[in-house]
N, C-alpha and C positions, 0 to 999 in steps of 0.2 A: 427467163433462164430455163433453159431445155433439160428435161429428165430423161435419163437413158432407160428406155423400156426392158423390162425383165426379158428375158430369152423366150421367146415364142410368143410375146404379147405385141410385137412391133408390126406397125402397120406397114404394108407393102408400099406403099408410098403416099405422098402429102399433096392434097390437091393446091394447085398453082396459079390456076384461073379461076375467074369469077363462076364460070359454067360449073366447073368441077367442085368449087366451094359450096354451090348451092346443091349439088347431088350429094355431098358428106352431109350438111346440114338435114336434108331430108331424110338421110340415113338414120342419123342420130336421133331426129324427132320420132321417126319410125321405131326406133328401138327404145325410147321411152314408154310409147304408145302401146307396144307388144309386151313391155314388162308390167305395165299397169293392167291391162285385159288378160294377159295369159300367164304371166310370173317368168321368174328367172327359168324355173327348170322346162318351161314349155317354150322358151323363146328358141327360135332357131334363125339360122342367115336366112333362110328362104322364106319364113314368115316377116321378118323385117324389110326384105327386098320387095315384097308384094305390097306391104304396108306403104312403102316409100314409094312405088311406082316405077321400081328400075328392076332390071334384071339381076339374077343372082350372079351371073359372070360380071356385071359391072361394080356390085358391092365387094366381090372377091379381088377385085383390082386394086381395092384399098385395105380391104383386112382378109387377112387369110381364114378366119374362124371366128367362131361366137365371142371367144374370152377375149381377143384383141380387139374386136369391136366393143365389148362392153367397158374394156380399160380406157378405150379412148374418149367415149361418152362420159365416163367419170372424170378423166383428165381435164375436158372441157368444161365440166361442173364447176370443178375445185378451183381451175383458172379464171372462172367468174367471180368465185367467191374472194378468192387473194387480190383481185384487182380491185373490186369494191372497197376492200379493208386497205389496200395500200392507198387509194384515191381519197379515202377520209382521213387517213393519218396524215397525208400532205396538208389537206385543207384545213384540220383543226390545230395544225402545230400554233404553240405558244399561247393557246387557250387555257382557259380553267380547267381543272381535271373533271368537274361536272358535266361541262360541255363535251370533253373528248369522251368520256363514259358513254353519253348519251350518242355521241356521233358513232362510235364503235359499235354499239348496240345496233342501232338503227340500220346501217350499212351491212352488218353481219346478217342480221334477220331479216331483212328485205332480199338480200341476195339469196338466202335460202326459202323465202316464202313466196317469192315472184313466180317460182316454179314447184309449189310446195309438191305437188305429184311428182315431178322429177327428183328432189332431194328425198321424198320416201321412197321412191323406187331404188333410187342408188344407195341409199345406206342398207338396202337388203342384199344388194349384189356386192358390195364393196368388200366383205368379208370373205367372199369366194375366190378373190383375184390376189394377186402378188402386188399389192400395193404399198411396201414398205419404203421403196425409194420415193415413190411419187408422195407420198404422205410427209414424209420426213423435208421433203423440198418445200412443199407447200407450209407446212409448220413453220421451218425457218424464215420464210419470207415473211409469214403474218408476224412471227415474233419480232424480227428484225423492225419491222415498219411501226410496230406497238411500242417496242421500247423507245424507238428515236421520238416517237409521239409523247410519251410519257415523260421522258427526258427533259421536253422543253416547255412543260406545264409552268404557267406564269404564277401560280399559288401554292406550289408543293414542289419537295423531292422527295425521293426513295431512296432510303439506305442501302437495300438490295433490290436493285430494279430488275435484274434478270427472275428473281423468284415471285417478285410482284406480278411483272407480266406473264408469267407462264400460269401463276393464280388465275389472272384475270380470265386469259384465253381459254384455260380449262373450264372456268365457270360458264361462260358464254357458249362454248362447244358442245360440253356435256348438257347443260340445260335444254339447248335446242334440240340436240340428238334425241333426248328423253321426250320431247313434247312430239316429235315427229314418230317416234316408234310407238307411241300410244296412240297414234291416229287423232291427233288434237283436232275439234273443230275450228273452222274459220273464226269464231268467237275468242277462243284460246289463243291461236295465232296472233290476233291483235292484241290481246291482254299481254301477252309475252313480252312485246316490245316495252311496255312501261315498266312492267315489274321487273324484268332482267336489266334495264336500265337502272332501276332504284338500287338493285341490288349491287350492281358494278359500282355505281356512284358512293355508295356507303362503303364498301370495302376499300375503295382508292382513298376516301377520305378518311378512314380509320386506320391505314397504314402508311400514310403519308407524314412526312416531316414538314409542317408548314414553314413557307418562307418567312423569315424573320422582316419584321416591319422596320422601316429607317427609324433609328433612334431620334428621340425627341427631348427637345429642351424648353423651358418657359422662357419667354422674354420678359423683361420687367413688366409689362403691362399684364401678364397672366396670359397672354395669348400661347398657342403652341406653335413652335417654328420646327419644322425637319431639319435634321442637320444633314449634309451631305455625306453620302456612302463612299466616296472615292477619296 
């Protein structure tokens, strides 16, 4: 799903061939590295071009200025996160809610921590850009995938699925962002996976309406016999 770029933040062109895609990837990686070493205020397109090993003119073929470049890097990062969540939602369809929670947390945290340096840098610059439409689009995709996942749970139903989905995702996103903003150590990032999974599992189990077990009758021998549910 394509998102309309805000006025002034549109790239000049999109890479179509492998060589141009490699050039843009190098520019994106250089942007992250300059953000980490120099900070957002000292980042310039000239510095990024030098770090990427391309001319400033090559960079300007794709991005008209610094803000458009940062927007594109952030968009790519968020697309990686949403694709990871969508993939795990498809994989965990019909499973118990405990497995769903564990799968969601693992996919989300892994997507954020695989390049923890990039995540930390982009949290810092996101507030400086007009990202309302981008974040809204990403949020809707993650919410839709997660709601469909929870609706398929084999062991529970939810009376207010939209509210449960919103709360679950807010807990995940808020917790992870707080960890990054406080520059957590690698050990704390590792602990985050298990602790956040426990939190999400407990929440889903607390708000779930348990699936009713099939009615049971006793045979004359005293053995339990499951009655048909249709």
